[in-house]
C-alpha positions, 0 to 999 in steps of 0.5 A: 497521502497522495504527497507520499508517491510523488516524493518517491517518484524517482525511486523505482517500486522493485529492487535492483533485483526487479523481483523484490518490492523496495523497502521504502514502498513496503514500510509506507505501505505498512505505515498506512495501514497502521495509521488507517486502523489507529487514526479514524480520520484518515480518509479511506476514500482517498486511499481507495481512489489513489488505488483506482488511479494506479491500477489505471495506470498500470502499476499493479505493485500498489495493490501492496497497500490494499494488502497492507489496509485489510492485513493490519485492519482485520488482524489477519498478518498474511492475508491468503485465498483460504482466509486467516 
């Protein structure tokens, strides 16, 4: 998983409008969520460490990965502060 963000290092995480998240990042996070749910061998500790490192580096957009992990693994399609 750690090699995927490096491959897309030249791409922006936001679309050209500067507001919306890039399609490639959204798809990658959704894929990671489904992979973690369907394959128990996926190391969630490594994903958590990646998120921690990104947050320390000031990259808050990578929280989309956490959102998709929670959404897919709990079968709650759009997690909100109020619950499912």
